[in-house]
MMTF fields as JSON, N, C-alpha, C and O atoms, coordinates in Angstrom:
{
  "mmtfVersion": "1.0.0",
  "mmtfProducer": "UNKNOWN",
  "numBonds": 507,
  "numAtoms": 508,
  "numGroups": 127,
  "numChains": 1,
  "numModels": 1,
  "chainsPerModel": [1],
  "groupsPerChain": [127],
  "chainIdList": ["A"],
  "bondAtomList": [4, 2, 8, 6, 12, 10, 16, 14, 20, 18, 24, 22, 28, 26, 32, 30, 36, 34, 40, 38, 44, 42, 48, 46, 52, 50, 56, 54, 60, 58, 64, 62, 68, 66, 72, 70, 76, 74, 80, 78, 84, 82, 88, 86, 92, 90, 96, 94, 100, 98, 104, 102, 108, 106, 112, 110, 116, 114, 120, 118, 124, 122, 128, 126, 132, 130, 136, 134, 140, 138, 144, 142, 148, 146, 152, 150, 156, 154, 160, 158, 164, 162, 168, 166, 172, 170, 176, 174, 180, 178, 184, 182, 188, 186, 192, 190, 196, 194, 200, 198, 204, 202, 208, 206, 212, 210, 216, 214, 220, 218, 224, 222, 228, 226, 232, 230, 236, 234, 240, 238, 244, 242, 248, 246, 252, 250, 256, 254, 260, 258, 264, 262, 268, 266, 272, 270, 276, 274, 280, 278, 284, 282, 288, 286, 292, 290, 296, 294, 300, 298, 304, 302, 308, 306, 312, 310, 316, 314, 320, 318, 324, 322, 328, 326, 332, 330, 336, 334, 340, 338, 344, 342, 348, 346, 352, 350, 356, 354, 360, 358, 364, 362, 368, 366, 372, 370, 376, 374, 380, 378, 384, 382, 388, 386, 392, 390, 396, 394, 400, 398, 404, 402, 408, 406, 412, 410, 416, 414, 420, 418, 424, 422, 428, 426, 432, 430, 436, 434, 440, 438, 444, 442, 448, 446, 452, 450, 456, 454, 460, 458, 464, 462, 468, 466, 472, 470, 476, 474, 480, 478, 484, 482, 488, 486, 492, 490, 496, 494, 500, 498, 504, 502],
  "bondOrderList": [1, 1, 1, 1, 1, 1, 1, 1, 1, 1, 1, 1, 1, 1, 1, 1, 1, 1, 1, 1, 1, 1, 1, 1, 1, 1, 1, 1, 1, 1, 1, 1, 1, 1, 1, 1, 1, 1, 1, 1, 1, 1, 1, 1, 1, 1, 1, 1, 1, 1, 1, 1, 1, 1, 1, 1, 1, 1, 1, 1, 1, 1, 1, 1, 1, 1, 1, 1, 1, 1, 1, 1, 1, 1, 1, 1, 1, 1, 1, 1, 1, 1, 1, 1, 1, 1, 1, 1, 1, 1, 1, 1, 1, 1, 1, 1, 1, 1, 1, 1, 1, 1, 1, 1, 1, 1, 1, 1, 1, 1, 1, 1, 1, 1, 1, 1, 1, 1, 1, 1, 1, 1, 1, 1, 1, 1],
  "groupList": [{"groupName": "MET", "atomNameList": ["N", "CA", "C", "O"], "elementList": ["N", "C", "C", "O"], "formalChargeList": [0, 0, 0, 0], "bondAtomList": [1, 0, 2, 1, 3, 2], "bondOrderList": [1, 1, 2], "singleLetterCode": "M", "chemCompType": "L-PEPTIDE LINKING"}, {"groupName": "LYS", "atomNameList": ["N", "CA", "C", "O"], "elementList": ["N", "C", "C", "O"], "formalChargeList": [0, 0, 0, 0], "bondAtomList": [1, 0, 2, 1, 3, 2], "bondOrderList": [1, 1, 2], "singleLetterCode": "K", "chemCompType": "L-PEPTIDE LINKING"}, {"groupName": "LEU", "atomNameList": ["N", "CA", "C", "O"], "elementList": ["N", "C", "C", "O"], "formalChargeList": [0, 0, 0, 0], "bondAtomList": [1, 0, 2, 1, 3, 2], "bondOrderList": [1, 1, 2], "singleLetterCode": "L", "chemCompType": "L-PEPTIDE LINKING"}, {"groupName": "ALA", "atomNameList": ["N", "CA", "C", "O"], "elementList": ["N", "C", "C", "O"], "formalChargeList": [0, 0, 0, 0], "bondAtomList": [1, 0, 2, 1, 3, 2], "bondOrderList": [1, 1, 2], "singleLetterCode": "A", "chemCompType": "L-PEPTIDE LINKING"}, {"groupName": "ARG", "atomNameList": ["N", "CA", "C", "O"], "elementList": ["N", "C", "C", "O"], "formalChargeList": [0, 0, 0, 0], "bondAtomList": [1, 0, 2, 1, 3, 2], "bondOrderList": [1, 1, 2], "singleLetterCode": "R", "chemCompType": "L-PEPTIDE LINKING"}, {"groupName": "GLY", "atomNameList": ["N", "CA", "C", "O"], "elementList": ["N", "C", "C", "O"], "formalChargeList": [0, 0, 0, 0], "bondAtomList": [1, 0, 2, 1, 3, 2], "bondOrderList": [1, 1, 2], "singleLetterCode": "G", "chemCompType": "PEPTIDE LINKING"}, {"groupName": "PRO", "atomNameList": ["N", "CA", "C", "O"], "elementList": ["N", "C", "C", "O"], "formalChargeList": [0, 0, 0, 0], "bondAtomList": [1, 0, 2, 1, 3, 2], "bondOrderList": [1, 1, 2], "singleLetterCode": "P", "chemCompType": "L-PEPTIDE LINKING"}, {"groupName": "CYS", "atomNameList": ["N", "CA", "C", "O"], "elementList": ["N", "C", "C", "O"], "formalChargeList": [0, 0, 0, 0], "bondAtomList": [1, 0, 2, 1, 3, 2], "bondOrderList": [1, 1, 2], "singleLetterCode": "C", "chemCompType": "L-PEPTIDE LINKING"}, {"groupName": "SER", "atomNameList": ["N", "CA", "C", "O"], "elementList": ["N", "C", "C", "O"], "formalChargeList": [0, 0, 0, 0], "bondAtomList": [1, 0, 2, 1, 3, 2], "bondOrderList": [1, 1, 2], "singleLetterCode": "S", "chemCompType": "L-PEPTIDE LINKING"}, {"groupName": "GLN", "atomNameList": ["N", "CA", "C", "O"], "elementList": ["N", "C", "C", "O"], "formalChargeList": [0, 0, 0, 0], "bondAtomList": [1, 0, 2, 1, 3, 2], "bondOrderList": [1, 1, 2], "singleLetterCode": "Q", "chemCompType": "L-PEPTIDE LINKING"}, {"groupName": "PHE", "atomNameList": ["N", "CA", "C", "O"], "elementList": ["N", "C", "C", "O"], "formalChargeList": [0, 0, 0, 0], "bondAtomList": [1, 0, 2, 1, 3, 2], "bondOrderList": [1, 1, 2], "singleLetterCode": "F", "chemCompType": "L-PEPTIDE LINKING"}, {"groupName": "GLU", "atomNameList": ["N", "CA", "C", "O"], "elementList": ["N", "C", "C", "O"], "formalChargeList": [0, 0, 0, 0], "bondAtomList": [1, 0, 2, 1, 3, 2], "bondOrderList": [1, 1, 2], "singleLetterCode": "E", "chemCompType": "L-PEPTIDE LINKING"}, {"groupName": "THR", "atomNameList": ["N", "CA", "C", "O"], "elementList": ["N", "C", "C", "O"], "formalChargeList": [0, 0, 0, 0], "bondAtomList": [1, 0, 2, 1, 3, 2], "bondOrderList": [1, 1, 2], "singleLetterCode": "T", "chemCompType": "L-PEPTIDE LINKING"}, {"groupName": "VAL", "atomNameList": ["N", "CA", "C", "O"], "elementList": ["N", "C", "C", "O"], "formalChargeList": [0, 0, 0, 0], "bondAtomList": [1, 0, 2, 1, 3, 2], "bondOrderList": [1, 1, 2], "singleLetterCode": "V", "chemCompType": "L-PEPTIDE LINKING"}, {"groupName": "ASP", "atomNameList": ["N", "CA", "C", "O"], "elementList": ["N", "C", "C", "O"], "formalChargeList": [0, 0, 0, 0], "bondAtomList": [1, 0, 2, 1, 3, 2], "bondOrderList": [1, 1, 2], "singleLetterCode": "D", "chemCompType": "L-PEPTIDE LINKING"}, {"groupName": "HIS", "atomNameList": ["N", "CA", "C", "O"], "elementList": ["N", "C", "C", "O"], "formalChargeList": [0, 0, 0, 0], "bondAtomList": [1, 0, 2, 1, 3, 2], "bondOrderList": [1, 1, 2], "singleLetterCode": "H", "chemCompType": "L-PEPTIDE LINKING"}, {"groupName": "ASN", "atomNameList": ["N", "CA", "C", "O"], "elementList": ["N", "C", "C", "O"], "formalChargeList": [0, 0, 0, 0], "bondAtomList": [1, 0, 2, 1, 3, 2], "bondOrderList": [1, 1, 2], "singleLetterCode": "N", "chemCompType": "L-PEPTIDE LINKING"}, {"groupName": "ILE", "atomNameList": ["N", "CA", "C", "O"], "elementList": ["N", "C", "C", "O"], "formalChargeList": [0, 0, 0, 0], "bondAtomList": [1, 0, 2, 1, 3, 2], "bondOrderList": [1, 1, 2], "singleLetterCode": "I", "chemCompType": "L-PEPTIDE LINKING"}, {"groupName": "TYR", "atomNameList": ["N", "CA", "C", "O"], "elementList": ["N", "C", "C", "O"], "formalChargeList": [0, 0, 0, 0], "bondAtomList": [1, 0, 2, 1, 3, 2], "bondOrderList": [1, 1, 2], "singleLetterCode": "Y", "chemCompType": "L-PEPTIDE LINKING"}, {"groupName": "TRP", "atomNameList": ["N", "CA", "C", "O"], "elementList": ["N", "C", "C", "O"], "formalChargeList": [0, 0, 0, 0], "bondAtomList": [1, 0, 2, 1, 3, 2], "bondOrderList": [1, 1, 2], "singleLetterCode": "W", "chemCompType": "L-PEPTIDE LINKING"}],
  "groupTypeList": [0, 1, 2, 2, 3, 2, 4, 2, 0, 5, 6, 0, 2, 3, 3, 3, 7, 8, 2, 5, 3, 8, 9, 3, 10, 3, 11, 12, 1, 6, 13, 8, 14, 8, 15, 6, 10, 15, 9, 7, 3, 8, 7, 15, 8, 2, 14, 12, 8, 3, 16, 3, 10, 5, 6, 12, 2, 17, 5, 13, 18, 5, 4, 8, 3, 5, 12, 13, 6, 4, 10, 3, 18, 8, 11, 3, 13, 9, 1, 8, 5, 17, 13, 19, 16, 11, 14, 16, 2, 4, 1, 19, 17, 8, 5, 16, 14, 3, 10, 17, 6, 5, 12, 4, 0, 4, 15, 13, 3, 17, 12, 14, 1, 3, 1, 9, 14, 11, 2, 17, 14, 10, 2, 1, 3, 2, 1],
  "groupIdList": [1, 2, 3, 4, 5, 6, 7, 8, 9, 10, 11, 12, 13, 14, 15, 16, 17, 18, 19, 20, 21, 22, 23, 24, 25, 26, 27, 28, 29, 30, 31, 32, 33, 34, 35, 36, 37, 38, 39, 40, 41, 42, 43, 44, 45, 46, 47, 48, 49, 50, 51, 52, 53, 54, 55, 56, 57, 58, 59, 60, 61, 62, 63, 64, 65, 66, 67, 68, 69, 70, 71, 72, 73, 74, 75, 76, 77, 78, 79, 80, 81, 82, 83, 84, 85, 86, 87, 88, 89, 90, 91, 92, 93, 94, 95, 96, 97, 98, 99, 100, 101, 102, 103, 104, 105, 106, 107, 108, 109, 110, 111, 112, 113, 114, 115, 116, 117, 118, 119, 120, 121, 122, 123, 124, 125, 126, 127],
  "secStructList": [7, 2, 2, 2, 2, 2, 2, 2, 2, 2, 2, 2, 2, 2, 2, 2, 2, 2, 2, 2, 2, 2, 2, 2, 2, 2, 2, 2, 1, 7, 7, 1, 6, 6, 1, 6, 6, 2, 2, 2, 2, 6, 6, 7, 7, 1, 7, 6, 6, 7, 7, 7, 1, 1, 7, 7, 7, 6, 6, 7, 6, 6, 7, 5, 6, 6, 7, 7, 6, 6, 7, 7, 7, 7, 2, 2, 2, 2, 6, 1, 7, 7, 5, 7, 7, 2, 2, 2, 2, 2, 2, 2, 2, 2, 2, 2, 2, 2, 2, 1, 6, 6, 7, 7, 7, 7, 7, 7, 7, 7, 7, 7, 2, 2, 2, 2, 2, 2, 2, 2, 2, 2, 2, 2, 2, 7, 7],
  "xCoordList": [67.704, 68.563, 69.962, 70.951, 70.039, 71.337, 72.097, 73.317, 71.41, 71.974, 72.569, 73.673, 71.869, 72.306, 73.697, 74.717, 73.616, 74.759, 75.982, 77.102, 75.746, 76.835, 77.381, 78.585, 76.536, 76.97, 77.726, 78.638, 77.459, 78.144, 79.501, 80.39, 79.589, 80.775, 82.024, 83.043, 81.994, 83.135, 83.775, 84.968, 82.964, 83.636, 84.146, 85.131, 83.387, 83.782, 85.096, 86.027, 85.195, 86.443, 87.611, 88.707, 87.399, 88.507, 88.913, 90.104, 87.962, 88.318, 89.127, 90.137, 88.688, 89.442, 90.821, 91.746, 90.997, 92.321, 93.259, 94.424, 92.657, 93.478, 93.86, 94.893, 92.981, 93.242, 94.486, 95.405, 94.478, 95.505, 96.778, 97.783, 96.781, 97.898, 98.516, 99.729, 97.654, 98.059, 98.621, 99.589, 98.029, 98.534, 99.9, 100.815, 100.119, 101.455, 102.433, 103.589, 102.054, 103.007, 103.402, 104.592, 102.388, 102.622, 103.623, 104.523, 103.405, 104.295, 105.689, 106.537, 106.023, 107.36, 107.985, 109.183, 107.299, 107.793, 107.925, 106.947, 109.12, 109.21, 108.314, 108.214, 107.72, 106.709, 107.36, 106.767, 108.503, 109.072, 110.607, 111.236, 111.182, 112.601, 113.079, 114.254, 112.21, 112.601, 112.587, 113.01, 112.1, 112.143, 113.554, 114.339, 113.932, 115.343, 116.016, 117.232, 115.118, 115.651, 116.196, 117.017, 115.725, 116.153, 117.696, 118.22, 118.4, 119.881, 120.442, 121.605, 119.74, 120.159, 119.908, 120.633, 118.855, 118.435, 119.446, 119.436, 120.392, 121.388, 122.316, 122.945, 122.438, 123.37, 122.736, 123.362, 121.475, 120.899, 119.631, 118.855, 119.437, 118.377, 117.244, 117.428, 116.016, 114.79, 114.264, 113.063, 115.197, 114.95, 115.675, 116.888, 114.872, 115.598, 116.45, 117.216, 116.316, 117.13, 118.349, 119.098, 118.54, 119.749, 120.291, 119.548, 121.539, 122.273, 122.629, 122.647, 122.898, 123.398, 124.875, 125.651, 125.251, 126.503, 126.596, 127.653, 125.491, 125.398, 124.401, 123.711, 124.36, 123.455, 121.927, 121.615, 121.075, 119.626, 119.277, 119.898, 118.295, 117.826, 116.533, 115.948, 116.083, 114.846, 115.194, 116.155, 114.403, 114.709, 115.864, 116.362, 116.328, 117.501, 117.187, 118.026, 115.959, 115.727, 115.618, 114.836, 116.417, 116.529, 117.633, 117.955, 118.225, 119.274, 120.646, 120.874, 121.499, 122.895, 123.598, 123.36, 124.426, 125.225, 126.197, 126.838, 126.282, 127.305, 126.82, 127.66, 125.596, 125.194, 124.31, 123.759, 124.204, 123.389, 124.219, 125.394, 123.634, 124.494, 124.914, 124.262, 125.998, 126.582, 126.9, 126.841, 127.242, 127.709, 129.024, 129.135, 130.039, 131.39, 131.465, 131.753, 131.177, 131.256, 132.716, 133.603, 132.933, 134.242, 134.437, 133.461, 135.663, 135.95, 135.332, 134.843, 135.397, 134.83, 133.428, 133.047, 132.577, 131.2, 130.921, 130.062, 131.644, 131.481, 131.753, 131.088, 132.743, 133.182, 132.448, 132.673, 131.575, 130.951, 130.135, 130.069, 129.501, 128.552, 127.246, 126.485, 127.018, 125.742, 124.519, 124.628, 123.433, 122.093, 121.484, 121.576, 120.84, 120.26, 118.887, 117.805, 118.98, 117.822, 117.726, 118.537, 116.767, 116.511, 117.746, 118.132, 118.304, 119.485, 120.708, 121.396, 120.986, 122.138, 121.875, 122.816, 120.706, 120.441, 120.616, 121.202, 120.113, 120.326, 121.701, 122.077, 122.568, 124.012, 124.656, 125.482, 124.262, 124.754, 124.467, 125.33, 123.085, 122.576, 123.247, 123.548, 123.497, 124.047, 125.564, 126.133, 126.217, 127.715, 128.313, 128.801, 128.257, 128.653, 130.205, 130.617, 131.043, 132.519, 132.763, 133.59, 132.065, 132.347, 131.782, 132.327, 130.579, 129.931, 130.687, 130.835, 131.166, 131.938, 133.098, 133.027, 134.21, 135.425, 135.965, 136.073, 136.308, 136.784, 135.786, 136.086, 134.592, 133.576, 133.936, 134.57, 133.535, 133.764, 132.682, 132.893, 131.491, 130.392, 130.559, 130.858, 130.352, 130.316, 128.954, 128.334, 128.494, 127.265, 127.195, 127.949, 126.323, 126.197, 125.296, 124.177, 125.82, 125.093, 123.781, 123.711, 122.712, 121.427, 121.433, 121.412, 121.463, 121.523, 120.263, 120.101, 119.306, 117.911, 117.19, 117.028, 116.774, 116.08, 114.796, 114.516, 114.023, 112.758, 113.021, 112.274, 114.093, 114.422, 114.97, 114.673, 115.723, 116.197, 115.049, 115.058, 114.017, 112.9, 112.1, 111.573, 112.007, 111.23, 111.996, 111.389, 113.294, 114.045, 114.037, 113.922, 114.156, 114.097, 112.748, 112.67, 111.681, 110.284, 110.193, 109.586, 110.733, 110.718, 111.471, 110.968, 112.689, 113.453, 112.867, 113.04, 112.192, 111.381, 110.347, 110.121, 109.754, 108.559, 109.074, 108.283, 110.376, 110.913, 110.986, 111.94, 110.11, 110.155, 110.118, 110.151],
  "yCoordList": [128.973, 129.698, 129.113, 129.843, 127.738, 127.104, 127.395, 127.555, 127.471, 127.83, 129.312, 129.555, 130.211, 131.564, 131.54, 132.103, 130.868, 130.763, 130.201, 130.671, 129.174, 128.547, 129.579, 129.645, 130.284, 131.241, 132.33, 132.84, 132.754, 133.825, 133.391, 134.209, 132.046, 131.553, 131.68, 132.157, 131.265, 131.321, 132.662, 132.801, 133.72, 135.019, 135.59, 136.323, 135.185, 135.673, 134.999, 135.654, 133.674, 132.962, 133.511, 133.701, 133.754, 134.226, 135.631, 135.944, 136.467, 137.801, 137.703, 138.389, 136.857, 136.579, 136.128, 136.612, 135.183, 134.618, 135.759, 135.917, 136.471, 137.577, 138.697, 139.339, 138.953, 140.0, 139.536, 140.319, 138.274, 137.776, 137.808, 138.245, 137.332, 137.289, 138.705, 138.887, 139.684, 141.023, 141.662, 142.417, 141.381, 141.999, 141.392, 142.139, 140.02, 139.502, 139.994, 140.183, 140.24, 140.829, 142.175, 142.49, 143.069, 144.413, 144.502, 145.341, 143.547, 143.67, 143.274, 143.678, 142.502, 142.069, 142.636, 142.44, 143.267, 143.72, 145.247, 145.952, 145.752, 147.212, 147.727, 147.101, 148.806, 149.295, 150.221, 150.392, 150.813, 151.725, 151.773, 151.245, 152.398, 152.554, 153.462, 153.433, 154.197, 155.096, 154.378, 154.929, 153.124, 152.328, 152.048, 151.675, 152.229, 152.024, 150.629, 150.507, 149.609, 148.32, 148.264, 147.407, 149.219, 149.239, 149.209, 148.533, 149.868, 149.863, 148.554, 148.253, 147.812, 146.444, 145.379, 144.387, 145.588, 144.545, 144.244, 143.128, 145.173, 144.851, 143.781, 143.175, 143.503, 142.435, 141.388, 140.335, 141.515, 140.629, 140.012, 140.737, 138.736, 137.975, 137.911, 137.858, 137.921, 137.6, 136.216, 135.95, 135.361, 133.929, 133.074, 133.163, 132.252, 131.471, 130.357, 129.74, 130.11, 128.97, 129.483, 128.707, 130.793, 131.34, 132.636, 133.54, 132.66, 133.858, 134.594, 133.992, 135.853, 136.654, 137.057, 136.232, 138.31, 138.778, 138.788, 138.537, 139.076, 139.021, 137.894, 137.37, 137.564, 136.43, 136.891, 138.078, 135.909, 136.156, 136.895, 136.679, 137.72, 138.46, 137.932, 138.516, 136.876, 136.237, 135.652, 134.901, 136.022, 135.546, 136.171, 135.635, 137.329, 137.97, 138.36, 138.181, 138.906, 139.401, 138.206, 137.27, 138.309, 137.224, 136.227, 135.406, 136.273, 135.281, 135.751, 136.951, 134.839, 135.099, 135.548, 134.995, 136.496, 136.977, 135.932, 135.194, 135.893, 134.944, 133.512, 132.612, 133.245, 131.911, 131.342, 130.245, 132.189, 131.684, 130.642, 130.868, 129.537, 128.368, 128.88, 129.711, 128.326, 128.615, 129.991, 130.385, 130.776, 132.165, 132.311, 131.895, 132.92, 133.112, 134.468, 135.517, 134.35, 135.589, 135.939, 135.086, 137.247, 137.61, 136.979, 136.692, 136.775, 136.257, 137.149, 136.681, 138.533, 139.436, 139.23, 139.195, 139.081, 138.817, 137.436, 137.305, 136.467, 135.096, 135.074, 134.35, 135.868, 135.792, 136.926, 137.058, 137.711, 138.836, 138.46, 139.148, 137.249, 136.823, 137.621, 137.466, 138.484, 139.286, 138.531, 137.639, 138.971, 138.515, 139.781, 140.89, 139.531, 140.614, 141.093, 140.678, 141.895, 142.477, 143.94, 144.363, 144.685, 146.063, 146.997, 147.785, 146.867, 147.757, 147.388, 148.284, 146.092, 145.686, 146.001, 146.401, 145.85, 146.163, 147.679, 148.107, 148.46, 149.992, 150.404, 151.29, 149.747, 150.012, 149.623, 150.363, 148.458, 147.97, 148.893, 149.245, 149.285, 150.117, 151.452, 151.979, 152.029, 153.358, 153.46, 154.551, 152.277, 152.336, 150.955, 150.761, 150.063, 148.638, 148.515, 147.643, 149.365, 149.345, 149.656, 149.009, 150.612, 150.97, 149.956, 149.728, 149.295, 148.333, 147.01, 146.424, 146.525, 145.215, 145.53, 145.299, 146.057, 146.357, 145.057, 144.033, 145.112, 143.957, 143.256, 142.264, 143.807, 143.237, 143.528, 144.542, 142.651, 142.917, 143.671, 144.294, 143.642, 144.337, 145.826, 146.439, 146.409, 147.843, 148.343, 147.764, 149.412, 150.073, 151.479, 151.929, 152.159, 153.587, 153.573, 153.06, 154.137, 154.216, 154.979, 155.991, 154.465, 155.125, 155.722, 155.01, 157.095, 157.818, 158.427, 158.818, 158.528, 159.055, 158.005, 156.851, 158.414, 157.432, 156.873, 155.68, 157.738, 157.266, 156.191, 155.217, 156.376, 155.355, 154.143, 153.024, 154.285, 153.121, 152.312, 151.084, 153.003, 152.396, 151.656, 150.574, 152.232, 151.579, 150.34, 149.282, 150.434, 149.261, 148.118, 146.95, 148.447, 147.501, 146.837, 145.631, 147.588, 146.965, 146.085, 145.021, 146.418, 145.545, 144.231, 143.152, 144.354, 143.158, 142.341, 141.123, 142.894, 142.101, 141.217, 140.083, 141.734, 141.025, 139.931, 139.108, 139.896, 138.849, 137.472, 137.255, 136.623, 135.364, 134.192, 133.054],
  "zCoordList": [77.998, 78.893, 78.932, 78.985, 78.903, 78.811, 77.566, 77.608, 76.449, 75.192, 75.28, 74.794, 75.86, 75.946, 76.81, 76.413, 77.954, 78.826, 78.142, 78.344, 77.318, 76.553, 75.429, 75.18, 74.846, 73.826, 74.451, 73.8, 75.641, 76.256, 76.965, 77.203, 77.283, 77.985, 77.128, 77.627, 75.828, 74.972, 74.898, 75.171, 74.511, 74.42, 75.794, 75.884, 76.834, 78.214, 78.535, 79.005, 78.287, 78.635, 77.795, 78.322, 76.564, 75.661, 76.151, 76.174, 76.535, 77.056, 78.351, 78.507, 79.269, 80.485, 80.281, 80.934, 79.362, 79.037, 78.456, 78.818, 77.584, 76.908, 77.806, 77.617, 78.846, 79.768, 80.622, 80.864, 81.055, 81.894, 81.217, 81.777, 79.952, 79.122, 78.882, 78.988, 78.561, 78.299, 79.511, 79.414, 80.711, 81.977, 82.22, 82.567, 82.057, 82.324, 81.376, 81.756, 80.07, 79.124, 79.5, 79.509, 79.842, 80.259, 81.401, 81.425, 82.391, 83.509, 83.303, 84.098, 82.288, 82.047, 80.748, 80.542, 79.941, 78.607, 78.616, 78.862, 78.349, 78.301, 77.134, 76.078, 77.359, 76.413, 75.369, 74.303, 75.592, 74.634, 74.662, 75.579, 73.672, 73.647, 74.865, 75.231, 75.423, 76.585, 77.876, 78.893, 77.885, 79.156, 79.488, 78.616, 80.826, 81.146, 80.775, 80.634, 80.633, 80.267, 78.9, 78.572, 78.054, 76.628, 76.537, 75.651, 77.359, 77.271, 77.834, 77.564, 78.545, 79.013, 77.979, 77.905, 77.161, 76.183, 75.193, 74.673, 74.84, 73.891, 74.259, 73.392, 75.597, 76.076, 76.824, 76.954, 77.394, 78.31, 77.636, 77.012, 77.761, 77.278, 78.299, 79.515, 77.674, 78.593, 78.327, 78.361, 78.066, 77.666, 78.728, 78.919, 79.397, 80.442, 79.928, 80.668, 78.689, 78.061, 77.313, 76.719, 77.345, 76.53, 77.179, 77.562, 77.269, 77.665, 76.345, 75.272, 76.453, 75.326, 75.624, 76.107, 75.337, 75.683, 77.208, 77.788, 77.819, 79.402, 79.724, 78.849, 80.961, 81.44, 81.252, 81.159, 81.209, 81.135, 82.509, 83.549, 82.404, 83.567, 84.088, 85.0, 83.553, 84.003, 85.475, 85.638, 86.455, 87.853, 88.536, 89.526, 88.027, 88.641, 90.062, 90.945, 90.323, 91.605, 92.641, 92.47, 93.665, 94.683, 94.392, 95.25, 93.199, 92.797, 93.389, 93.544, 93.695, 93.983, 92.739, 91.665, 92.842, 91.724, 91.167, 91.915, 89.948, 89.322, 89.285, 89.295, 89.246, 89.348, 88.212, 88.303, 87.091, 85.976, 85.262, 84.97, 84.989, 84.288, 82.848, 82.217, 82.439, 81.141, 80.829, 79.664, 81.813, 81.642, 82.401, 83.554, 81.73, 82.232, 82.944, 82.37, 84.255, 85.068, 85.42, 85.393, 85.756, 86.27, 87.671, 88.363, 88.066, 89.376, 90.487, 91.516, 90.18, 91.152, 91.411, 92.581, 90.414, 90.561, 91.218, 92.09, 90.784, 91.392, 92.843, 93.584, 93.304, 94.714, 95.576, 96.779, 94.882, 95.627, 96.865, 97.883, 96.657, 97.711, 97.837, 98.792, 96.828, 96.999, 96.365, 95.524, 96.841, 96.324, 95.696, 96.223, 94.503, 93.798, 94.488, 94.07, 95.455, 96.135, 95.635, 94.811, 96.117, 95.631, 95.865, 95.001, 97.016, 97.38, 96.508, 96.018, 96.309, 95.484, 94.001, 93.316, 93.487, 92.144, 91.926, 90.932, 92.849, 92.754, 92.731, 91.964, 93.619, 93.644, 92.279, 91.745, 91.736, 90.483, 89.303, 88.499, 89.262, 88.218, 88.205, 87.134, 89.378, 89.451, 89.35, 89.359, 89.253, 89.064, 89.454, 90.568, 88.545, 88.902, 89.169, 89.935, 88.553, 88.789, 90.288, 90.932, 90.809, 92.199, 93.164, 94.244, 92.721, 93.64, 93.671, 94.743, 92.539, 92.471, 91.633, 90.426, 92.17, 91.441, 90.808, 91.483, 89.483, 88.796, 87.904, 87.239, 87.915, 87.005, 85.531, 85.239, 84.62, 83.216, 82.569, 81.528, 83.16, 82.526, 82.541, 83.566, 81.343, 81.229, 80.78, 79.888, 81.396, 81.097, 81.518, 82.38, 80.936, 81.283, 82.553, 82.542, 83.594, 84.915, 84.771, 84.073, 85.46, 85.547, 86.902, 87.906, 86.953, 88.213, 88.624, 89.78, 87.667, 87.973, 88.879, 88.483, 90.063, 90.938, 90.335, 90.449, 89.698, 89.081, 88.001, 87.9, 87.194, 86.142, 86.863, 86.444, 87.881, 88.681, 89.226, 89.134, 89.816, 90.318, 89.269, 89.531, 88.088, 87.017, 86.569, 86.401, 86.373, 86.025, 87.073, 86.704, 88.348, 89.466, 89.536, 89.766, 89.344, 89.346, 88.156, 88.272, 87.017, 85.943, 86.138, 85.826, 86.664, 87.029, 88.044, 88.02, 88.931, 89.967, 89.343, 89.765, 88.381, 87.677, 86.748, 86.288, 86.456, 85.533, 86.259, 87.006, 86.087, 86.769, 85.872, 86.341]
}
């Protein structure tokens, strides 16, 4: 009986670990080119140790704007005093020039609420 239990433990443990890993991956990795994050990915890193043309977006939800180390933000963003919550992310995504005049970031606004929701949920999961 103990031998049978030991034989079953290995595959069960491996399955449990891979399920957890694939769930975490699915929650933070866009699944297709049609995902709204796809247009962000050309400038923003999903690596905590590196910025790209734009700052890393890992941990963006709940962070104060303009605070990622080693990134040269515009004065407008640095002095905005905002925290990236759902409301502020939605305003930024739908038109950052109107939300923080003087920002250097340029992007095509996402005006579709469902796409905004999808992107905001994705950004919330990046920890």
